[in-house]
TIVEXKOL-801987 format. One record per residue: x, y, z of N, C-alpha, C in turn; residue in three letters; residue number from 1. Coordinates in nm, 4 decimals, m for minus. Layout:
REM residues N
PT      neast     nnorth        nup     caeast    canorth       caup      ceast     cnorth        cup   res     n
PT          X          Y          Z          X          Y          Z          X          Y          Z   ALA   NUM
...
REM end
This chain:
REM residues 242
PT      neast     nnorth        nup     caeast    canorth       caup      ceast     cnorth        cup   res     n
PT     0.0763    m0.1185    m0.0030     0.0011    m0.0001     0.0039     0.0952     0.1252    m0.0003   MET     1
PT     0.0687     0.2027    m0.1022     0.1497     0.3384    m0.1000     0.0600     0.4555    m0.0752   SER     2
PT     0.1132     0.5559    m0.0494     0.0422     0.6853    m0.0279    m0.0263     0.7263    m0.1664   LEU     3
PT    m0.1492     0.7623    m0.1561    m0.2361     0.8043    m0.2822    m0.3247     0.9200    m0.2233   THR     4
PT    m0.3593     1.0163    m0.3178    m0.4563     1.1193    m0.2941    m0.5883     1.0703    m0.2576   ALA     5
PT    m0.6162     0.9470    m0.3012    m0.7559     0.8982    m0.2845    m0.7818     0.8564    m0.1347   GLN     6
PT    m0.6627     0.8336    m0.0597    m0.6800     0.7717     0.0734    m0.6324     0.8748     0.1760   ARG     7
PT    m0.5690     0.9871     0.1381    m0.5323     1.0914     0.2346    m0.6694     1.1743     0.2663   VAL     8
PT    m0.6917     1.2022     0.3901    m0.8060     1.2525     0.4323    m0.7832     1.3988     0.5054   ALA     9
PT    m0.8682     1.4955     0.4739    m0.8694     1.6183     0.5388    m0.9948     1.6188     0.6303   GLU    10
PT    m0.9779     1.6687     0.7582    m1.0753     1.6568     0.8561    m1.1009     1.7965     0.9177   ILE    11
PT    m1.2320     1.8283     0.9361    m1.2668     1.9440     1.0093    m1.3784     1.9200     1.1190   TYR    12
PT    m1.3565     1.9438     1.2422    m1.4404     1.9291     1.3452    m1.5083     2.0593     1.3787   ASN    13
PT    m1.6372     2.0925     1.3311    m1.7050     2.2191     1.3542    m1.7250     2.2409     1.5109   PRO    14
PT    m1.7459     2.1489     1.5749    m1.7934     2.1629     1.7253    m1.6575     2.2139     1.8033   ARG    15
PT    m1.5578     2.1381     1.7809    m1.4247     2.1739     1.8412    m1.3468     2.2767     1.7717   ALA    16
PT    m1.3828     2.3099     1.6469    m1.3079     2.3993     1.5591    m1.1582     2.3574     1.5436   ARG    17
PT    m1.1529     2.2394     1.5162    m1.0152     2.1730     1.5007    m1.0030     2.1095     1.3601   VAL    18
PT    m0.8904     2.1375     1.2924    m0.8623     2.0733     1.1686    m0.7677     1.9627     1.1877   ALA    19
PT    m0.7755     1.8654     1.1058    m0.6809     1.7510     1.1133    m0.6594     1.6726     0.9863   GLY    20
PT    m0.5964     1.5633     0.9961    m0.5692     1.4808     0.8748    m0.6066     1.3410     0.9072   SER    21
PT    m0.5963     1.2578     0.8065    m0.6453     1.1203     0.8411    m0.6082     1.0331     0.7204   GLY    22
PT    m0.6561     0.9016     0.7312    m0.6354     0.8040     0.6262    m0.7500     0.7209     0.6053   TRP    23
PT    m0.7986     0.7099     0.4890    m0.9068     0.6190     0.4441    m0.8644     0.4733     0.4474   PHE    24
PT    m0.8955     0.3989     0.5559    m0.8641     0.2623     0.5772    m0.9603     0.1818     0.4738   VAL    25
PT    m1.0824     0.2134     0.4722    m1.1684     0.1596     0.3664    m1.2363     0.2803     0.3007   THR    26
PT    m1.3204     0.2667     0.1979    m1.3877     0.3883     0.1450    m1.4807     0.4582     0.2413   PRO    27
PT    m1.5285     0.3920     0.3529    m1.6135     0.4386     0.4393    m1.5528     0.4751     0.5857   GLN    28
PT    m1.4289     0.4370     0.6031    m1.3701     0.4625     0.7465    m1.2376     0.5342     0.7312   LEU    29
PT    m1.2274     0.6329     0.8325    m1.1035     0.7178     0.8355    m1.0316     0.7018     0.9582   VAL    30
PT    m0.9148     0.6797     0.9555    m0.8370     0.6663     1.0784    m0.7743     0.8029     1.1043   LEU    31
PT    m0.7851     0.8501     1.2268    m0.7384     0.9880     1.2568    m0.6988     0.9905     1.4120   THR    32
PT    m0.6814     1.1170     1.4539    m0.6435     1.1345     1.6020    m0.7730     1.1652     1.6723   VAL    33
PT    m0.7757     1.1273     1.7998    m0.8959     1.1538     1.8876    m0.9209     1.2966     1.9077   TRP    34
PT    m0.8174     1.3778     1.9191    m0.8577     1.5099     1.9554    m0.9049     1.5959     1.8242   HIS    35
PT    m0.9096     1.5285     1.7121    m0.9793     1.5985     1.5963    m1.1285     1.5470     1.5820   ALA    36
PT    m1.1581     1.4324     1.6654    m1.2853     1.3785     1.6610    m1.3760     1.4059     1.7838   ALA    37
PT    m1.3171     1.4660     1.8870    m1.3918     1.4896     2.0019    m1.5278     1.5618     1.9823   VAL    38
PT    m1.6211     1.4993     2.0510    m1.7708     1.5495     2.0298    m1.8463     1.4850     1.9253   GLY    39
PT    m1.7911     1.3919     1.8422    m1.8519     1.3226     1.7407    m1.8995     1.1838     1.7944   SER    40
PT    m1.8988     1.1611     1.9093    m1.9499     1.0371     1.9753    m2.0734     1.0679     2.0628   THR    41
PT    m2.1550     0.9672     2.0854    m2.2673     0.9836     2.1799    m2.2139     1.0183     2.3252   PRO    42
PT    m2.2696     1.1105     2.3866    m2.2198     1.1659     2.5056    m2.2191     1.0496     2.6190   ALA    43
PT    m2.2952     0.9524     2.6162    m2.2908     0.8446     2.7123    m2.2170     0.7131     2.6801   ASP    44
PT    m2.1391     0.7218     2.5744    m2.0750     0.6075     2.5178    m1.9257     0.6098     2.5566   GLU    45
PT    m1.8964     0.5021     2.6468    m1.7544     0.5033     2.6864    m1.6639     0.4433     2.5821   PRO    46
PT    m1.5380     0.4864     2.5967    m1.4359     0.4348     2.4906    m1.4228     0.2730     2.5180   ALA    47
PT    m1.3858     0.2032     2.4094    m1.3606     0.2391     2.2700    m1.4778     0.2451     2.1816   PRO    48
PT    m1.5985     0.2452     2.2326    m1.7159     0.2524     2.1485    m1.7893     0.1162     2.1431   GLY    49
PT    m1.9048     0.1108     2.0730    m1.9769    m0.0015     2.0571    m1.9384    m0.0839     1.9357   ALA    50
PT    m1.9712    m0.2196     1.9331    m1.9394    m0.2939     1.8095    m2.0291    m0.2531     1.6948   PRO    51
PT    m1.9858    m0.2840     1.5790    m2.0714    m0.2520     1.4472    m2.1976    m0.3211     1.4612   PRO    52
PT    m2.2957    m0.2732     1.3827    m2.4347    m0.3448     1.3739    m2.4127    m0.4815     1.3183   PRO    53
PT    m2.5161    m0.5690     1.3437    m2.5103    m0.6980     1.2876    m2.5591    m0.6928     1.1388   ARG    54
PT    m2.6407    m0.5873     1.1110    m2.6860    m0.5708     0.9735    m2.5716    m0.5116     0.8889   ARG    55
PT    m2.5696    m0.5508     0.7599    m2.4692    m0.4991     0.6659    m2.4772    m0.3521     0.6442   PRO    56
PT    m2.3687    m0.2917     0.6025    m2.3542    m0.1508     0.5747    m2.4621    m0.1161     0.4673   LEU    57
PT    m2.5444    m0.0218     0.4925    m2.6430     0.0311     0.3994    m2.6736     0.1825     0.4321   SER    58
PT    m2.7299     0.2556     0.3438    m2.7691     0.3907     0.3715    m2.8632     0.4046     0.4999   PRO    59
PT    m2.9513     0.3101     0.5194    m3.0368     0.3140     0.6290    m2.9631     0.2901     0.7630   ALA    60
PT    m2.8611     0.2027     0.7605    m2.7850     0.1717     0.8806    m2.6986     0.2872     0.9092   VAL    61
PT    m2.6446     0.3512     0.8080    m2.5477     0.4751     0.8279    m2.6383     0.5863     0.8909   LEU    62
PT    m2.7516     0.6092     0.8517    m2.8481     0.7083     0.8989    m2.8662     0.6859     1.0519   ASP    63
PT    m2.8926     0.5522     1.0881    m2.9056     0.5243     1.2303    m2.7847     0.5524     1.3156   GLU    64
PT    m2.6672     0.5139     1.2585    m2.5441     0.5342     1.3323    m2.5150     0.6827     1.3363   LEU    65
PT    m2.5626     0.7687     1.2506    m2.5389     0.9071     1.2576    m2.6183     0.9782     1.3584   ALA    66
PT    m2.7347     0.9173     1.3960    m2.8397     0.9880     1.4844    m2.7693     1.0021     1.6243   ARG    67
PT    m2.7892     1.1324     1.6693    m2.7428     1.1591     1.8003    m2.5965     1.1966     1.8089   GLY    68
PT    m2.5320     1.2052     1.6925    m2.3878     1.2425     1.6883    m2.3769     1.3784     1.6301   HIS    69
PT    m2.2811     1.4501     1.6715    m2.2407     1.5848     1.6153    m2.1335     1.5440     1.5058   GLU    70
PT    m2.1560     1.5591     1.3730    m2.0522     1.5053     1.2767    m1.9359     1.5824     1.2600   PRO    71
PT    m1.8301     1.5168     1.2253    m1.7082     1.5737     1.1709    m1.7256     1.5849     1.0236   CYS    72
PT    m1.6421     1.6551     0.9577    m1.6425     1.6763     0.8154    m1.5151     1.6103     0.7522   ARG    73
PT    m1.5230     1.5229     0.6570    m1.4036     1.4654     0.5972    m1.4046     1.4741     0.4439   VAL    74
PT    m1.2912     1.4727     0.3901    m1.2836     1.4762     0.2399    m1.1485     1.4283     0.1949   ARG    75
PT    m1.1492     1.3333     0.0973    m1.0232     1.2860     0.0461    m0.9475     1.3914    m0.0299   ALA    76
PT    m0.8172     1.3911    m0.0379    m0.7458     1.4820    m0.1055    m0.7863     1.4819    m0.2603   LEU    77
PT    m0.8023     1.3608    m0.3095    m0.8534     1.3522    m0.4487    m0.9871     1.4212    m0.4760   ALA    78
PT    m1.0785     1.4149    m0.3852    m1.2077     1.4738    m0.3834    m1.1943     1.6311    m0.3826   ASP    79
PT    m1.1098     1.6805    m0.2928    m1.0774     1.8179    m0.2818    m1.0225     1.8775    m0.4220   ALA    80
PT    m0.9368     1.8105    m0.4801    m0.8807     1.8363    m0.6094    m0.9832     1.8481    m0.7180   SER    81
PT    m1.0903     1.7545    m0.7030    m1.1986     1.7573    m0.8084    m1.2977     1.8539    m0.7659   ALA    82
PT    m1.2905     1.9251    m0.6648    m1.3978     2.0253    m0.6279    m1.5154     1.9608    m0.5553   GLY    83
PT    m1.5054     1.8401    m0.5040    m1.6071     1.7761    m0.4293    m1.6145     1.8275    m0.2831   ARG    84
PT    m1.7373     1.8291    m0.2212    m1.7483     1.8816    m0.0923    m1.7027     1.7856     0.0210   PRO    85
PT    m1.7013     1.8344     0.1390    m1.6777     1.7478     0.2572    m1.8039     1.6531     0.2809   PHE    86
PT    m1.7881     1.5455     0.3450    m1.8932     1.4491     0.3846    m1.8966     1.4503     0.5331   ARG    87
PT    m2.0180     1.4203     0.5901    m2.0332     1.3992     0.7324    m1.9704     1.2632     0.7741   ASP    88
PT    m1.9217     1.2592     0.8959    m1.8593     1.1423     0.9511    m1.8772     1.1440     1.0990   ALA    89
PT    m1.8889     1.0343     1.1679    m1.8999     1.0212     1.3121    m1.7970     0.9121     1.3631   VAL    90
PT    m1.7566     0.9408     1.4891    m1.6635     0.8445     1.5550    m1.7293     0.7203     1.5952   ALA    91
PT    m1.6791     0.6050     1.5529    m1.7384     0.4739     1.5944    m1.6501     0.3943     1.6784   VAL    92
PT    m1.5208     0.4327     1.6830    m1.4088     0.3729     1.7774    m1.3112     0.4673     1.8108   TRP    93
PT    m1.2757     0.4678     1.9339    m1.1753     0.5761     1.9844    m1.0978     0.5227     2.1087   TRP    94
PT    m0.9766     0.5690     2.1083    m0.8811     0.5354     2.2127    m0.8125     0.6610     2.2620   ARG    95
PT    m0.8812     0.7388     2.3527    m0.8280     0.8687     2.4036    m0.6802     0.8583     2.4448   PRO    96
PT    m0.6496     0.7440     2.5273    m0.5215     0.7403     2.5846    m0.4091     0.7345     2.4851   GLU    97
PT    m0.4284     0.6919     2.3611    m0.3325     0.6982     2.2538    m0.3606     0.7967     2.1492   CYS    98
PT    m0.4657     0.8712     2.1719    m0.5065     0.9799     2.0715    m0.5408     0.9320     1.9364   ASP    99
PT    m0.6220     0.8214     1.9352    m0.6609     0.7635     1.7931    m0.8044     0.7459     1.7849   VAL   100
PT    m0.8604     0.7701     1.6754    m1.0158     0.7500     1.6497    m1.0393     0.6857     1.5159   ALA   101
PT    m1.1533     0.6304     1.5013    m1.1975     0.5850     1.3605    m1.3346     0.6579     1.3310   LEU   102
PT    m1.3328     0.7216     1.2230    m1.4465     0.7874     1.1772    m1.5289     0.7103     1.0731   LEU   103
PT    m1.6581     0.7048     1.0683    m1.7338     0.6323     0.9754    m1.8144     0.7526     0.8927   LEU   104
PT    m1.7825     0.7504     0.7604    m1.8553     0.8385     0.6768    m1.9950     0.8043     0.6598   VAL   105
PT    m2.0854     0.8922     0.6925    m2.2270     0.8549     0.6977    m2.3067     0.9209     0.5821   THR   106
PT    m2.2447     1.0096     0.5002    m2.3222     1.0716     0.3896    m2.2282     1.0694     0.2658   LYS   107
PT    m2.2847     1.0008     0.1567    m2.1956     0.9933     0.0397    m2.2670     1.0459    m0.0853   ASP   108
PT    m2.3702     1.1444    m0.0666    m2.4380     1.1988    m0.1701    m2.3397     1.2856    m0.2673   ALA   109
PT    m2.3525     1.2613    m0.3935    m2.2653     1.3423    m0.4884    m2.1233     1.2956    m0.5082   GLY   110
PT    m2.0893     1.1798    m0.4386    m1.9630     1.1212    m0.4477    m1.9559     0.9971    m0.5423   HIS   111
PT    m1.8608     0.9867    m0.6297    m1.8655     0.8645    m0.7145    m1.8367     0.7338    m0.6328   PRO   112
PT    m1.8723     0.6244    m0.6708    m1.8376     0.4918    m0.6081    m1.6839     0.4720    m0.6036   ALA   113
PT    m1.6367     0.4143    m0.5021    m1.4866     0.3882    m0.5033    m1.4438     0.2790    m0.6087   PRO   114
PT    m1.3338     0.2895    m0.6545    m1.2908     0.1854    m0.7597    m1.2919     0.0553    m0.7060   PRO   115
PT    m1.3047    m0.0486    m0.7880    m1.2977    m0.1857    m0.7364    m1.1460    m0.2195    m0.7026   ALA   116
PT    m1.1275    m0.3155    m0.6091    m0.9963    m0.3488    m0.5782    m0.9275    m0.2534    m0.4793   GLY   117
PT    m1.0112    m0.1958    m0.3851    m0.9555    m0.1101    m0.2869    m0.8516    m0.1877    m0.1969   TRP   118
PT    m0.7305    m0.1436    m0.1972    m0.6183    m0.2211    m0.1466    m0.6230    m0.2086     0.0122   SER   119
PT    m0.5730    m0.3177     0.0768    m0.5696    m0.3329     0.2226    m0.4505    m0.2439     0.2754   THR   120
PT    m0.4729    m0.1712     0.3847    m0.3635    m0.1032     0.4482    m0.2976    m0.1974     0.5514   THR   121
PT    m0.1734    m0.2394     0.5292    m0.1058    m0.3180     0.6319    m0.0230    m0.2430     0.7271   TYR   122
PT    m0.0203    m0.2783     0.8561     0.0636    m0.1991     0.9511     0.1912    m0.2844     0.9835   TRP   123
PT     0.2914    m0.2194     1.0466     0.4109    m0.2816     1.0981     0.4548    m0.2084     1.2169   ALA   124
PT     0.5418    m0.2723     1.2946     0.6105    m0.2125     1.4027     0.7577    m0.1958     1.3686   ASP   125
PT     0.8321    m0.1062     1.4200     0.9775    m0.0907     1.3985     1.0465    m0.1883     1.4915   LEU   126
PT     1.1192    m0.2847     1.4374     1.1713    m0.3965     1.5154     1.2947    m0.3689     1.5859   ALA   127
PT     1.3689    m0.2560     1.5603     1.4940    m0.2356     1.6221     1.5003    m0.0840     1.6595   SER   128
PT     1.6168    m0.0485     1.7152     1.6371     0.0959     1.7565     1.6850     0.1755     1.6506   ALA   129
PT     1.7160     0.1126     1.5360     1.7720     0.1886     1.4190     1.6689     0.3027     1.3660   ASP   130
PT     1.7251     0.4224     1.3496     1.6381     0.5313     1.2755     1.5739     0.4701     1.1531   PRO   131
PT     1.4526     0.5107     1.1223     1.3737     0.4675     1.0061     1.3221     0.5942     0.9376   VAL   132
PT     1.3456     0.5926     0.8124     1.2723     0.6949     0.7187     1.1331     0.6740     0.7053   GLU   133
PT     1.0569     0.7894     0.7198     0.9037     0.7841     0.7155     0.8636     0.8955     0.6264   VAL   134
PT     0.7257     0.8829     0.5869     0.6668     0.9962     0.5167     0.5233     0.9975     0.5616   THR   135
PT     0.4567     1.1191     0.5359     0.3144     1.1324     0.5637     0.2618     1.2583     0.4892   ALA   136
PT     0.1271     1.2598     0.4662     0.0656     1.3776     0.4095    m0.0465     1.4188     0.4926   VAL   137
PT    m0.0443     1.5417     0.5029    m0.1536     1.6090     0.5935    m0.1719     1.7520     0.5470   GLY   138
PT    m0.2443     1.8288     0.6369    m0.2969     1.9689     0.5995    m0.2654     2.0542     0.7110   PHE   139
PT    m0.1374     2.1022     0.7292    m0.0985     2.1896     0.8262    m0.1436     2.3330     0.8028   PRO   140
PT    m0.1433     2.4013     0.9210    m0.1891     2.5469     0.9137    m0.0822     2.6331     0.8308   ASP   141
PT     0.0399     2.5819     0.8309     0.1380     2.6617     0.7561     0.1062     2.6731     0.6106   HIS   142
PT     0.0285     2.5844     0.5525    m0.0047     2.5750     0.4197    m0.1461     2.6189     0.3934   ASP   143
PT    m0.2087     2.6982     0.4686    m0.3405     2.7673     0.4527    m0.3088     2.8933     0.3712   VAL   144
PT    m0.3672     2.8938     0.2438    m0.3480     3.0064     0.1621    m0.4993     3.0619     0.1094   VAL   145
PT    m0.5276     3.1796     0.1472    m0.6622     3.2396     0.1049    m0.7676     3.1482     0.1646   ASP   146
PT    m0.7576     3.0973     0.2812    m0.8529     3.0131     0.3535    m0.8642     2.8790     0.3031   ARG   147
PT    m0.7729     2.8365     0.2008    m0.7726     2.6986     0.1509    m0.6540     2.6341     0.2189   VAL   148
PT    m0.6918     2.5105     0.2685    m0.5861     2.4221     0.3482    m0.5184     2.3359     0.2338   ARG   149
PT    m0.3959     2.3748     0.2019    m0.3246     2.2860     0.1034    m0.2647     2.1663     0.1756   GLU   150
PT    m0.2358     2.0491     0.0925    m0.1742     1.9397     0.1325    m0.0283     1.9598     0.1497   SER   151
PT     0.0354     1.8891     0.2403     0.1804     1.8739     0.2457     0.2260     1.7403     0.2842   ARG   152
PT     0.3234     1.6965     0.1955     0.3858     1.5692     0.2217     0.5269     1.6058     0.2791   GLN   153
PT     0.5520     1.5420     0.3919     0.6827     1.5582     0.4480     0.7581     1.4205     0.4694   PHE   154
PT     0.8895     1.4196     0.4672     0.9666     1.3041     0.4876     1.0516     1.3335     0.6227   SER   155
PT     1.0762     1.2407     0.6912     1.1512     1.2502     0.8149     1.2169     1.1208     0.8693   GLY   156
PT     1.2587     1.1229     0.9902     1.3298     1.0086     1.0474     1.2734     0.9743     1.1913   VAL   157
PT     1.2214     0.8641     1.2090     1.1739     0.8180     1.3366     1.2868     0.7617     1.4152   VAL   158
PT     1.2954     0.8014     1.5478     1.4045     0.7365     1.6359     1.3264     0.6615     1.7327   HIS   159
PT     1.3257     0.5296     1.7237     1.2319     0.4437     1.8067     1.2511     0.4536     1.9477   PRO   160
PT     1.3821     0.4796     1.9953     1.3971     0.4886     2.1418     1.3797     0.6304     2.1991   LEU   161
PT     1.3280     0.7215     2.1150     1.2901     0.8499     2.1622     1.1406     0.8551     2.1981   SER   162
PT     1.0987     0.9068     2.3120     0.9670     0.9091     2.3528     0.9090     0.7732     2.4072   GLY   163
PT     0.9952     0.6895     2.4591     0.9576     0.5556     2.5093     0.8564     0.5718     2.6160   VAL   164
PT     0.8835     0.6555     2.7155     0.7997     0.6662     2.8334     0.6612     0.7231     2.7996   ARG   165
PT     0.6591     0.8137     2.7079     0.5200     0.8725     2.6704     0.4441     0.7858     2.5806   SER   166
PT     0.5239     0.6882     2.5140     0.4499     0.6069     2.4120     0.4287     0.6775     2.2721   GLY   167
PT     0.5002     0.7839     2.2553     0.4897     0.8636     2.1255     0.6300     0.8758     2.0674   HIS   168
PT     0.6569     0.8395     1.9408     0.7891     0.8514     1.8811     0.8187     1.0008     1.8495   TRP   169
PT     0.9360     1.0289     1.8296     0.9778     1.1613     1.7833     1.0257     1.1491     1.6462   VAL   170
PT     0.9723     1.2263     1.5532     1.0092     1.2277     1.4090     1.0832     1.3738     1.3924   ILE   171
PT     1.2094     1.3491     1.3335     1.2879     1.4606     1.2937     1.2696     1.4952     1.1546   SER   172
PT     1.2318     1.6177     1.1161     1.2076     1.6583     0.9728     1.2547     1.8047     0.9638   THR   173
PT     1.2519     1.8552     0.8341     1.2846     1.9836     0.7973     1.1969     2.0870     0.8555   GLY   174
PT     1.2427     2.2076     0.8904     1.1630     2.3061     0.9513     1.0692     2.3670     0.8376   ALA   175
PT     0.9612     2.4355     0.8714     0.8715     2.4958     0.7878     0.9393     2.6198     0.7286   LEU   176
PT     0.8998     2.6730     0.6102     0.9624     2.7808     0.5453     0.9402     2.9137     0.6256   ALA   177
PT     0.8241     2.9295     0.6770     0.7981     3.0619     0.7412     0.7171     3.0370     0.8756   ARG   178
PT     0.7341     3.1443     0.9594     0.6739     3.1327     1.0899     0.5229     3.1535     1.0763   ARG   179
PT     0.4442     3.0967     1.1642     0.2954     3.1162     1.1705     0.2672     3.1363     1.3185   THR   180
PT     0.1508     3.2088     1.3481     0.1008     3.2193     1.4857     0.0724     3.0784     1.5415   PRO   181
PT     0.1298     3.0371     1.6607     0.1068     2.9023     1.7078     0.2062     2.8089     1.6295   GLY   182
PT     0.1518     2.6883     1.6182     0.2360     2.5864     1.5523     0.1866     2.5779     1.4039   SER   183
PT     0.2869     2.5894     1.3130     0.2542     2.5758     1.1769     0.2102     2.4282     1.1284   GLY   184
PT     0.2444     2.3332     1.2145     0.2238     2.1928     1.1926     0.0733     2.1632     1.2419   TRP   185
PT     0.0066     2.2506     1.3113    m0.1284     2.2228     1.3559    m0.2218     2.1803     1.2333   ALA   186
PT    m0.2958     2.0733     1.2432    m0.3697     2.0264     1.1318    m0.3029     1.8976     1.0629   GLY   187
PT    m0.1751     1.8798     1.0945    m0.1015     1.7626     1.0432    m0.1466     1.6370     1.1238   MET   188
PT    m0.1916     1.6594     1.2542    m0.2275     1.5515     1.3482    m0.3284     1.4563     1.2708   SER   189
PT    m0.2980     1.3262     1.2893    m0.3940     1.2348     1.2224    m0.3309     1.1793     1.0844   GLY   190
PT    m0.2195     1.2471     1.0364    m0.1577     1.2043     0.9148    m0.1003     1.0610     0.9375   ALA   191
PT    m0.1250     0.9716     0.8408    m0.0760     0.8341     0.8422     0.0816     0.8292     0.8049   ALA   192
PT     0.1526     0.7737     0.9075     0.2921     0.7692     0.8963     0.3385     0.6275     0.8322   LEU   193
PT     0.4003     0.6348     0.7174     0.4356     0.5163     0.6445     0.5869     0.5018     0.6425   PHE   194
PT     0.6362     0.3745     0.6504     0.7742     0.3440     0.6393     0.7723     0.2517     0.5163   ALA   195
PT     0.8044     0.2781     0.3918     0.7941     0.1982     0.2766     0.6411     0.1808     0.2503   GLY   196
PT     0.5863     0.0587     0.2467     0.4391     0.0352     0.2151     0.3666    m0.0015     0.3404   ASP   197
PT     0.4256     0.0161     0.4592     0.3540    m0.0127     0.5827     0.3161     0.1025     0.6623   ARG   198
PT     0.1955     0.0969     0.7194     0.1516     0.2048     0.8132     0.2195     0.1820     0.9495   LEU   199
PT     0.3057     0.2633     0.9996     0.3718     0.2498     1.1221     0.3255     0.3321     1.2438   VAL   200
PT     0.2401     0.4280     1.2148     0.1900     0.5218     1.3098     0.1081     0.6348     1.2619   GLY   201
PT     0.0666     0.7230     1.3510    m0.0107     0.8460     1.3265     0.0555     0.9588     1.3863   LEU   202
PT     0.0631     1.0703     1.3115     0.1254     1.1941     1.3635     0.0282     1.2521     1.4678   VAL   203
PT     0.0656     1.2896     1.5867    m0.0174     1.3395     1.6889    m0.0043     1.4829     1.7356   THR   204
PT     0.1224     1.5284     1.7171     0.1504     1.6739     1.7814     0.2762     1.7224     1.7287   ALA   205
PT     0.2950     1.8532     1.7431     0.4248     1.9200     1.7174     0.5053     1.9073     1.8472   ASP   206
PT     0.6146     1.8413     1.8403     0.6907     1.8280     1.9703     0.7805     1.9461     1.9825   ALA   207
PT     0.8235     2.0253     1.8926     0.8994     2.1358     1.9040     0.8356     2.2661     1.9435   GLY   208
PT     0.7434     2.3138     1.8609     0.6707     2.4285     1.8866     0.7476     2.5608     1.8659   GLY   209
PT     0.8679     2.5490     1.8128     0.9378     2.6744     1.7881     1.0072     2.6685     1.6416   GLY   210
PT     1.0953     2.7590     1.6201     1.1628     2.7659     1.4978     1.3058     2.7251     1.5107   SER   211
PT     1.3609     2.6716     1.3937     1.4958     2.6313     1.3888     1.5086     2.5467     1.2668   GLY   212
PT     1.6377     2.4987     1.2514     1.6693     2.4262     1.1228     1.5981     2.2929     1.1162   PRO   213
PT     1.5564     2.2370     1.2306     1.4936     2.1030     1.2419     1.3714     2.1003     1.3041   VAL   214
PT     1.2549     2.0435     1.2636     1.1303     2.0286     1.3230     1.1140     1.8946     1.3910   ALA   215
PT     1.0432     1.8847     1.4923     1.0113     1.7585     1.5589     0.8607     1.7341     1.5775   GLU   216
PT     0.8071     1.6245     1.5309     0.6738     1.5894     1.5470     0.6705     1.4674     1.6290   LEU   217
PT     0.5474     1.4449     1.6903     0.5327     1.3204     1.7672     0.4318     1.2326     1.6886   ARG   218
PT     0.4542     1.1048     1.7065     0.3550     1.0065     1.6425     0.3281     0.8913     1.7417   ALA   219
PT     0.2060     0.8410     1.7343     0.1806     0.7284     1.8180     0.2011     0.6006     1.7278   VAL   220
PT     0.2719     0.5031     1.7737     0.3097     0.3829     1.7035     0.1868     0.3038     1.6597   PRO   221
PT     0.1728     0.2362     1.5579     0.0604     0.1571     1.5192     0.0423     0.0374     1.6082   ALA   222
PT     0.1464    m0.0080     1.6653     0.1372    m0.1270     1.7557     0.0548    m0.0941     1.8778   ARG   223
PT     0.0335     0.0413     1.9058    m0.0510     0.0844     2.0288    m0.2009     0.0623     2.0025   ALA   224
PT    m0.2378     0.0490     1.8744    m0.3832     0.0490     1.8518    m0.4247    m0.0519     1.7322   PHE   225
PT    m0.3354    m0.0900     1.6457    m0.3819    m0.1496     1.5177    m0.4260    m0.2915     1.5406   ALA   226
PT    m0.3958    m0.3627     1.6516    m0.4495    m0.4931     1.6725    m0.5589    m0.4938     1.7629   ASP   227
PT    m0.6280    m0.3761     1.7968    m0.7412    m0.3741     1.8842    m0.8474    m0.4438     1.8179   ASP   228
PT    m0.9239    m0.5481     1.8967    m1.0244    m0.6296     1.8286    m1.1478    m0.5567     1.7776   PRO   229
PT    m1.1801    m0.4494     1.8485    m1.3028    m0.3694     1.8056    m1.2670    m0.2894     1.6819   LEU   230
PT    m1.1445    m0.2402     1.6694    m1.1135    m0.1653     1.5513    m1.1107    m0.2658     1.4321   LEU   231
PT    m1.0689    m0.3839     1.4434    m1.0557    m0.4833     1.3443    m1.2060    m0.5169     1.2915   GLU   232
PT    m1.2924    m0.5342     1.4003    m1.4305    m0.5658     1.3689    m1.4927    m0.4577     1.2836   GLU   233
PT    m1.4696    m0.3265     1.3062    m1.5281    m0.2245     1.2373    m1.4809    m0.2268     1.0888   TRP   234
PT    m1.3451    m0.2508     1.0838    m1.2840    m0.2512     0.9447    m1.3419    m0.3712     0.8648   ILE   235
PT    m1.3578    m0.4838     0.9240    m1.4257    m0.5992     0.8422    m1.5695    m0.5746     0.8078   ARG   236
PT    m1.6375    m0.4984     0.9018    m1.7866    m0.4678     0.8790    m1.7945    m0.3721     0.7528   TRP   237
PT    m1.7042    m0.2830     0.7509    m1.7062    m0.1905     0.6350    m1.6364    m0.2406     0.5052   ALA   238
PT    m1.6026    m0.3687     0.5073    m1.5552    m0.4265     0.3839    m1.4008    m0.4416     0.3689   GLY   239
PT    m1.3351    m0.4074     0.4868    m1.1851    m0.4197     0.4751    m1.1371    m0.5453     0.5423   GLY   240
PT    m1.0028    m0.5659     0.5315    m0.9472    m0.6830     0.5949    m0.8993    m0.6514     0.7351   ALA   241
PT    m0.9835    m0.6694     0.8277    m0.9426    m0.6246     0.9713    m0.8379    m0.7232     1.0302   GLY   242
REM end
């Protein structure tokens, strides 16, 4: 599985006024950070959420799942390039302790059907302490021009023995070209972090918060969430290989 504009997701949470990034695991499910999805779950539902319905995915089932939720808005980078609007999505699985959530797209009106042969996203862990080159695509504040949030792909290096106690890796990458109020990396959270063709984590925060020749981001390793049985159940329900 390689990075494609069809799978990279832009996210906006109107309730929290938070922008983020994500990854389409299936045509209907988006993996992102919890802090970009806060408020899109039923108020009385404890983490990690309820299992998927026993009935198969259908417009009627999606309407039921959306009821009582404050939706987030999601859009694939390919859809943005084609001028298509955002779609409503709600959180169906979430793990606040590692800042990860799964959004279910509940409205597909006006969007073409996904192509056949939607490939599986495979995850992997970093097996040694050796630094590993990684890449991700997201939508940081630094690249907002005329109120349009542009995509940015960055490359960096994960140091697996950095951030061990917090459970979040440190990624070293190049600094942004210009200063912005706050963190220019805000909005990149939720971007899927790939090493080769394997998902190894999600970007969660700007670890540096300042200017300099090197930027540092934080990422939660995929091993912290990817084998969660409920996450796998939702992916299988939506037609993926959980």
